[in-house]
N, C-alpha and C positions, 0 to 999 in steps of 0.2 A: 505465515512463515517469513523469517527475515531473509531477504535475498541479497542485500548489500549493506555493508557498514563502512563508513568513512568518517574520520575525524582528524583534525589537524589544521594546518595553515595552507592557504593558497594565495596566489597573486593574480587575481582575475584581470587586473589592468594590464599586466605584462603577458600572461599566459591564459588567454580566454579559452573556454570550452565551446567547441562547435555545437550549434543546436542539433539535437537528434532526438527522436521519439523515445521516451522511456517505456519499457515494457511493464513496469510495475508502479505501484503507488510510491511517491517520494515525499519524505519529510526532510526538508533542508532548512537548517537553522544557521544563521550567522550569530555567533556568540561573542565575538570580539572584532572590532573593525567595522568597515562599511562595504556593502555590496548591494546589487539590485538584480532582479530577474527581468528578462525581456524575451519576447517571442520574435521569431524571424520576421523581418520587414518592419519591425516596430523600433522606436527609439527607446533606449533604456530608461526605466523609471528612475526617480531620484534615489541616490544611494541612502541606505538606511542601516541602522544599527539594531542589534538585538531583535531579530525578526525570524519568524518561522513561516515557511511556505509549505503548503500541502498540495501536491499536484497529482492529478489522476493519470492512469496509464495512457500512453500515446501523446502525452503533453510534450511539445517541442519548445524548449527554452534554453537560453544561455545566461551567463552571469557577467555583469559589468562590475569592475573593481575600481578602487581608488588609486589609480596610477600604480606606483611601485609598492604601495603600502600592502602589507599582508592582512588577511582576514582569517580568523579562526572559525571553522565550521564543524558541524556534525551532520551526517547524512545517513538516513535509514531508508531502505526500500523494502516494501512488503508486497506479496502477491495479491492481498486483499485487505480491506479495512472494514470496521463495523458499518452497518447500514446507515446509522445516524450520521457518521462522518462522510460517508460516500454521498449521501443526499446533499449535505451542506456544501461539499466541494463542487459537485456537479451543478448546483444552482448558481455558483459563482464562477465556474471555470477553473479557479484556483483559490485556495483559502490562504490569506495572508494575515498573520496576527503578530502583535508586538509581544516581546518577552521582557521579563524583569531580570535583574542580575542573578538572583537565586535560581530562577528557572533556567537561565543559560548555564549556570554551574551544574544544575541537575542533569541537563542534557549531556554535558561532557562526562559526568559521572556514569550515566546510563550506558553510554558508548563504551566506557572502560569496563563496566560490569559485564556486558554481554560479549565482549571480545573473545574471551576464552571459549564460550559456547559456540560462537560463530566459526572460530578457527578449528575447533575440535569438538563437534557436536556429541552429546551424550543422550541417554534416554530421557533426560529432563530438559533438554535444550528447547524443545518446542514450547514447553510451559514458560520458560524464561522469555522466549520471543513473544509469546502471547501476552504476558504481563507487560512487556515493553510496549507492545502495540496499544494495549488498553491505556497505559499511562500517557502515551503520545496523543492518542485520540481524545482523551479527556482534557488534556492540556489545550488542544486546539479548540474543542467545542465549548469549553468554559469561557473562552475569550469572546465568543459571539454575544451580541446583545441578547438580553433575556427574551425579547420579542421575536427573535429569529431562531431561537433554539428549537430543536425537534420537540413537539409537544406530546404528552402522554394522552392516549385515547382510550385508556382503561380496557374495556372489553376487547376492542379491536386489537390492541397491542398484545393482550394476553393470548388471544386466539392465534394471532400470527406467530408469536413466540412458541406456543405449543406445537403449531403446525410445522414450523421450520425445524424444531428439535426432533419431532417424530420422523419427519422426512430424512433428516441427517442420520438418525439411527437405523433407518431402513432403506437407505440410499441404494444399496447393492441390488435391491429388488425393483428399483425404478417405479415406485408406486404412482398411481394416477392421482389426479386432483380429487376425483370422487372418493378414492380410498383415504386420502389424507383428511378430507372434509369429514368423512365418517368417523375417523379416529378422534377428531376434536369436537364432534357432536354438533356440527353445523352443516347446512346444505352447501353444495359447491358454489352456488351463486353468492351466498353469504360470505363464504371464504374469500371469493374474489373481491367482494366489496370491502371486506376488512383489510385485505392486503393493499388495496388502493388507498384506503384511509390511513393505514399505519406507515406504509413504506412507499406509497405512490408507484406501485409496480404490480404486475400480474404474478400470481404464485408460480406459474410455469417458468417465468423468467428468473424468479428468485431461486427456485429449486435447481434450475439448470446452472445458475451461478454457484450454488453450493456444490454441485457435482464437479464443476471445473476447479473450484478452489480446493476441494479434496484431492483432485488429481494432482494439483500443484504440490500439495503437501507430500503425497506419495512419491512424486518424482524428485522432490528435494531431499527426502529422507533416505531414498534407496535407489538402486539401479534397476528396479523392477521393469519388465517389458511393458510396452504400451497396451498390448492386448490384456494383460493382467490388470493394469490400471483401469482400462475401460470397464472390465467386468466388475471390479471392486466398487466403481463409482456408479454402476447401474446403467451404463450405456449398452445399447443393443449390439454394437459391433465396434471394432477399432476405428473403422472409417467414420462411423457416427460420432465417436469421441473426438476424432481429429477435426471434423467439421465444426462441432460445438466449441471446441477449444479455440480454434482459429477465429470463429465468430466473436468470441469473448475477448481474446487477446490480440487479434490481428496477426498472429504468428502461429506456426505449427508447434505441437508439443515438443518435438525434437529441437527446434530452434530455441524455444523458451528454456528448455532444459540446459542447453549449452551456455546460456547466459548466466548460470549460477556461478558466481565468482566470490573469491575470498577477499579479505581486507586488502586494499591496494598497497603496493610496495613502492615507496618513494614519493607517491603522489600526496600522501598525508603523513601526519605524525613527524613532520620535519621541524627543525629549528627555524623559527620565523626569520632569523637573520640570514639564513642561507636560501638563495633563490632556488626554485625547482629546476631540475634538468629539463631541457627541451625535449619534446617527443621526437623520436626518430622519424625522418621523412619516409613516406611509403611510395 
């Protein structure tokens, strides 16, 4: 699900963003001008043009700008990303890829296309956001050298895909590893081995992540209570759900839910010739 959308102009050289941990996956692209990402305590990297950064949750970074020059950016936050992209990002800490002119224009167009669904969601909005996430993920992954792209492992991948799909459909019952293995016609030990081969993780961790991601979707789409979310996602209790959610995101479900925000007012979509208003002191 799309958790944040931002597009427009910034002046990072004059109005820097204080480093703070992101709660979600971040796709940040500079489509015009120059900027650079840097972590607390590190010197800013060289300023670059036409670049996409993909950062995992809990990443702490800020942006360096080109003095008073404006940069045009597009920013998307998601609660989760496809496993192939997650693996590629976590292996590197952050994925940084160069963009072409047409790709930059496409990102601006994508932000424009999904704005209406983000501001006023409908029954189809989640499909729109899923399509956006897939396009962004493919854009990033296709930039990787062929030798470092996730490889197909045929049977292992097919079994893992079938197992995760079956678990997702029966999540409310919180099926065991033995039950899932039986449904895809392999032994539990073989299922664990295939998961390690295909996604480099244990099935129990992947299934728990699916439960948490489904809870994010439910909390984004509705105001349903936490005990109902826990039941729908197959947790044994609300407290079990809260513990699992915090282990995955580092924050409680209520804290995460409160971070759902709409498109920024004033921070983006401004005339590049007009400087942004300074944030009020606290």
